[in-house]
N, C-alpha and C positions, 0 to 999 in steps of 0.2 A: 453604477459603476465610476469609478474616477477616470480621470485622462491616462493615458498610458505614456509611460517613459522609454523611449528608444533606445534599447539598449545597443551598445557598439556590436557589430556584425564580424564573425571571423571565419577562416576555412576550419573545416575538421582538423583537430589535434589527434595524433595517435601514437605520437614518440614519448620517451620518457621525461623528454625534457620539456616537452611543451604539457604535458600533464601534470608533471612536477609544480610549475609554475600557476598551473590554475588551483592546484591543490593549496599552494601559498596564498594565492588571491582570497580562496573560500575561508582559509585560516585566518585571516587577517580581518576579514567581514566578521566572524564568529568573535573573534577577540573585542572587534569595537562595540560589538550590538551587547556582550557579556559586560564589558565595562560601563555601556551603558545602563547597564540595567535593565536589557529591555526583554529577556526571557532568562529562567532559571532551570537549567540543566535538568531531564527527567528521563525516568528510563520510560520507553516506551510513547515519545512524546509523537512519535509519529502515527499514532491512532489516537490518544486525547490531546493533544497540545494544540488547539484551535487557535490560531493567530493570525486573522485574514490581513493586517497591517504589515507581519512579518512577511507571508506567501507575497505580499504584492512587493516588498522589497527584493525580493529574489525575484521576482517578474521584471523588475526595473533593470535588474543585472545582466537580465539573460540566462538566467539558472532554471528557467522553468521552459519547457516546451522545448529543448534544446535541439532536440534531432527532428523538428519539424520543417518542413519547407518554410520559407520566408515569407509565399503568399500568406500563408495562414497566421502569420505573428512568430514562428518561431526562428529557430538560428541556422541550422543545417550544421549540428555540430554531431562527433562521433556519440556514439552508445559509449565508449569508454568516459568520455569526457563527463557524461550525464554520470555514469558510475562513482565517477570519485566526486563531483558533489555532491550526490547522494551518500554516499560514505562518510565525506565530513561531515554532512549535519546530521545522517545518525549518530555518530559516533562523539560529538555534542550535544545530544539531547537535547535538539533545536524545536521550537514547536510547528512542524509543517505538517499538521494531518490538515489543515483548511484546503491546500493544494494537491496531497498527496496521491490519493485515488486517481482524481482527474490526470493527474499531470504523467503517472507510472501508468497506468489501464486505459481509462476510457480515450485519452487522444490518441494512441496506436490503435485504438479498434474505429474509433471513427474516422480515422486516417484511412484504414485498409477499407473500411466497410460502409462507409457515410457516404450519401450522396453531396454534391456541391454543396448544395443550399445548409446543409446541415457541418460542412466541414468551415464553411463560411461564418456559420450562426455560432457554434461552439469553440474552436480550437483556438482563435483571436483572444479569447477571454481565460482560457487557460494556461495560455503562453505568460498570461499577463498577469497571474495569480489572483483574477476578480472572478474566476468561475465555476465553482467548486460542484462535485459530484459524487455521488453514492452509488454502491454495486446493488443492486435487485436481482441477487441470487437464492440463497435459503429460505425455507422454507420450515414453516412448524411441525410439518406432516415428513416433510422431506431431509432435515439432518445435514447430512455430507453426501448423500445420494442425490447431487444434483438433477438426474435425469428423470427423476421421481417430480418435479414442480409440477403444483396444480393451478398457479395463475394462469387463469386463461384470457386469451384475446381474441373476440369474436369480431369476423370481418363483418361491415355493413353493406350495404348497397352502393352506397357513395366513395367506396374505396377507406373510410376513416375505422376504427375500432374502437369496442369496447372493451377494457381490461377490470377483469374483477379477481380478488386476491388477495392475499396476504405475504409480504417477505418478513423476514426476524433476522435481527443481530447485524442489523444495516446500519455501517459504521457512518456516522455524521450525517444521516439522515436530517436533520433537525435543524442542521445548518448548511445543507447542501442547496443549492438553485436547481439541480435536476438529477437525474438517476439514468441507469444502462438496464435496463430490464430484462430478464428471459422469461418470457410465456408460451404456453402452448398454445398455436393457434390451428391445429389440426390434429386430429387422432385423440387418443386419449393415453393417462399414465401408462398403459400397457405398451404402446408402443417407442417408449421410450428416448432414442437418440433422436427421433423424425418426429418431423411435426412443432419442432420448435424455434420459436423467433424470437430476435432483440427487438426492443423499443427506447428510444429516447426521448423521456416525459422531463414537463416541466414539474417540480416538487410545490409550486405554488396552485397549480391544480385544486379547483373546488371539492373534489369529489376523492383527492388521496389524502387519508388522514395519516401523520407521523406522530405516533406516540414513544416516547423515550421510554428506554429501561435502565433502569437504576443497577449499576454493577455493585461489588462489594466494598469497591473505594469510595463509595458514594456518586461517581461521576454517571453521565450520561451519555454517553458517544454512543452506546448501543442504541437501537431503534425499532419499532415493529413501524412497517409500512401497508395500510390496508387500501384496496382501490374499491370503491363502492362504486362497479359499474360507470368507470371514468372512460368519458370518450374522449379520444385524442383522435388528431388529423391521421390521415395518409401517412404524411410527412415525417410522422414518428418513427416509422419502421426503418431501422436500421440493417442496413445489407439486405438480405435477399430472404424472403418466405420461407421459413422450413430449413434453414441453415444455420440456424442459431446455435446449435450445438458446436459444428464447426468450428463459428465464429469465437465462440466462447471458452474452448480448448486454446484455440490461438493464444488467446489472453493471457489465459491462466501462467501461461511463459512467463509473463511478464509480472504476474503476480506473487509468484510461488517464488523465485530464484534470486530475487535482487536483495543488497545488501541488509534491508529491514528483515530479513529473516534469520539472520544471527546477531543484529547489531541493537537489538533492542535495549538490552540491559549494557551495553559497553560505556555508557556515562557511570555506571557505578562499579562496573570494573577498572575503569581508568580511575574513577576516584580513590577505589580501595589500594591500588597500585601508588598514587600519590600520598595515600596516608602511610602505608610501609614505607615511602621512600623515607618519610620525615620522622616516624616512629622508629623505625629500625622491623624488621622481621625475624619470625622463627624459622628453622627449617622448614617446618611443615608449609608454612606461608608462603615460602619462597618456591617450594613445591607445585604448590596449586595455583600460584601465580604463573607460574612457568608453563603449565600444564594447559591452562584455561586459554593464555596467550598462543601456545603451538596449535590449540584445537579452532581458534579464532582464523590463524591464518591459514588454515588446511580449509576453511569453510568458505575463506574468501577468495580462495584459485579456484573451489569449484565455482561460485559466483561468477566469477569473471570469467570461466570457462563459457557459461550459458550468455552472456554478455556478447561473447564473442560469437558463437553459434547463432545468436539471433541476429549483428549485425553483417553475418554473410546468409542470411535471408531462410535458416533452416528451422527448425520445430524443434527444440531440445524437451520435449515434455518432460521425457523420464528424467532426464538428469534434474530438470526443473523441481521436480516432485521428490528426489533424492535431498536438493540444495533445502529445501523449504521441510522436510521430514527431521534431517541432522541438524539445521541450524535452529529450529524452534525450540528444540531438544537441547540444545548447547544453550538457547538463551537463561532456561528454567535450570539448567545445571550451574550459570556462573550464582545466581541468587542462591542456591543450596549451596554450594560452597563457600563462598564468600561468608554464609550464615553461619556456617559451621566454624569457618575459620576467625571470623572477625571480633568475638567475644563482646558482642552489644545483643540488645536483644530489642529488636526492630519496634514492636508494638510501643516501646517507651522512646517513642523515636525523641519526642521535647524541641529541642533548639537546636539539634546536633545535625547539620545537614547533610551529613554522611550517613547517620541512622535513618534521615527519612527518605533517602535514596533508597536506600536497603527495604523500606518498606514499603516504600511505591511498586519496587520491584519482586517482594512476596504477592501482594496484592494481586497484582497483573498478571504473576507467573500461572495462573490455571487456563489462562485463553490463547498462551503462545501455542500449545500443540491442537486446539482447535481452529483457530480462524484460518482462511485460505484451504480449508479441506483437513480434516483432522488427518493424523498421522497414519492410522490404520488403513484409511482410503488411498493415502497415497503409497504407502506400501503396497497396498495392491497394484497399482499403475507401475509403480517399479518391475513387481514381478510380472507383470504382464509385457512388459516392455522387452524382461530378458527369457521369456517364451517360459516362465514356471507356472502360468495358469492360464 
């Protein structure tokens, strides 16, 4: 890892003026990055745009680990400030995949449940944009039924563990340093929510095999991760044995409710709006653009409501599930609506930058409603939360 630059520290900001100033700072940074040619905007770049140098530059500016305590390399800023930074990065299609999972989800999980040694070991690297994580949840035979995981962690007499099993669709595992993994430590699959525990494991382990999975666009950001009786120390256990389900449920509010759940295709929508501004728009195109923009604004208000709940220490699981369901559906709607109105063929993108954006959106659309839990599973969560099942 490279030497870290100490970013300026500041008190949390929640007022409109302060948030507006931060937004302008992020936009100025992104304009400079674009002018320098450091990245090209693309849909879904928070999943597939892996650029460690870009992540390190964000860390140096204090835009990672924003809400974490200073003693762990964080900056003790507000969740609203973090929301503003995330929103701008996503809207500009910046390549943030390297740090995204670690900063969004693993840092809060380790901070809430980790030992002091785990916090000291992992959190400063996350805040610096130098330590990347994968999520070990989905499995080949479990699908979106997270409680059916079969990966096992067997306790040994000396307190260490032997992990056996397979995780799949693991984003970024081929480039991540570590993984937070959910495994069964007690009971069997029939026990469902009991007997599950979380572990932090380093993916350089000789008995952990990472197999990249090629997606339809030729990318390999998905992976299968196989644990061949991997022996890890007692210090790999994250939180309390048997409380993995509760810990994961708390983390999923961060995973499912953020602006990435409705902004994956925002670079395409912005590019189309700019194209219509230059060339003129038909009444149908204006109506479509207005409808998509209004929809995005409503989803933004919902996502902000989840952020407010999290900032207050509450657990907005149902609202987070609603944001993910509606937001991921909207992302696909953006692609299909623009495809119907744009009068271009995305499969013949050639050298047209806008056509390439549309083609990328088309290829990534099938994954929008699957990752983070399928929309069918999420609707079940919402129904239970409303007392309907």
